[in-house]
Phi, psi and omega in degrees: 000138176294139177260354179281133181230333188231145172230138180277157175303322182295319178293319180296322176300318182290338183259010182305133176088358178298133187294333182260020179250126179239126184250137181231127176271118185244023182302137185210153173230115182300326182274349181216083190302336182263358185295319182298319180291323176298318179294321178300314183295331178285314183198135177206173176295133182307131179088354184288143174258142180275132176247111184275128183302316184278316185282321190255325189252011179223155180263191182289130178276143176248352187093346180235357185251020175094169183281335179225068180296156178294140170294159175289154176305322180297319179293323179293317178301316180294315182294314180295324175294317177301325180278000177082023181270108178259171181306327182267007183279131171266122182263133171243122179249143176215157169220200181248021170230039173067019182101356186287349176246240194286344177298316178290331175299315178296316177305313183293318180297321176297314177299318179303326179266009173089008179265107187274343186274073182221133182231158173244137180287117182295123180086348173064208185302318182296319179294324176300315180295317180295331179280357179082022179294148178291157176226159174213162178249185179085189184245154178227133176242113184283164173289134182291162178218176175262110178278134180243118180185157178229145181292151175242081185298343179290353177281351183230159176227151182269179186297318181298316179297315184295319180300321177286316182298324182297337180259003182261140176288349182270353181229161169228130176251127187243126175271120186270359185283169179298149186305324182293328175286318177304318182280356179079017180282337177205156176206096186282344188240325192249163191287339183229140178264150179130201182213171178292127181305130181095346181288148174258160182252129172220097185295126186300330184290343178288350180279357182255151169275169183301337180274007178086002176269156176296142177301155175301150184307321181296318179291321176300314182300317180298318178298312183293319181296326176296318179291319183293328178061036178095352177282134182293153184300328181287354173248030180246133179235125177261143167220166180214220178282316185212024175086018182259297180290342174295326176295323175299319180296321176298316178298315180297322176300317180295320176301324180282359180085014179251094191261151171103006179293153184246171174230156169257099189300322181294327176053201188297329181294331173278311183305313187286348177273358178251106184295348179280346184272139182287158181228138177241153175229001180273134179300141166244111185303145176303132178083001180289146180288000000 
């Protein structure tokens, strides 16, 4: 398994033009789905291909499977091949929140399909600009390749499993959304406010330092271990609003040396669309049994 997870802007600048390096711009706005692509067309890292959260990194919606359901394995094989990702390709994904949105989604989907050579640009688009990286506009269509990969369904869990695990002392289910959404005080996207009963809250944005870079691994590990409360990482399941920032949390856990965390892809947008599923609004302190 590859141990590389992060690439700095300075290293990416030094590796510009390498033939086996593929860069993907994943900028996204949940409230404005086309904004990221507009920004990409104006300026992006040279050679980067745009990966659209809804069109490319999500599957068909049914109205009950969440706002960003997983694509089918067949669709992922086709898309990654269309993007020129071959077995020896190293993928670098970036967005403008340090990987906290769709960049980590692309990283997770590649891992899900067995492609380990995937990195996230530390600090994202802003860090690239601050490092003096070159930019270009327009669109880029790469030469296609044959993507080789098989899905690893054990990396995800469904709603029924998560509902039971959240109430079990042997598992921990972590809600990655902001605390006010977790507590049910507001809900800007989904029909019901609150969280899965038994879930703990670890807001994904707390994983960043004030300069927009990911916290150092030691500090990350301390934060996550407090939330886990002694439960091993491989018995940890993250969810968020629609399965996007939960992928970031899995990546951040791996950077912290805590490997094997899972995600609930449907997340709150799926859970809250089923009126039969229970909803909680009471805080569960981090590390509580």
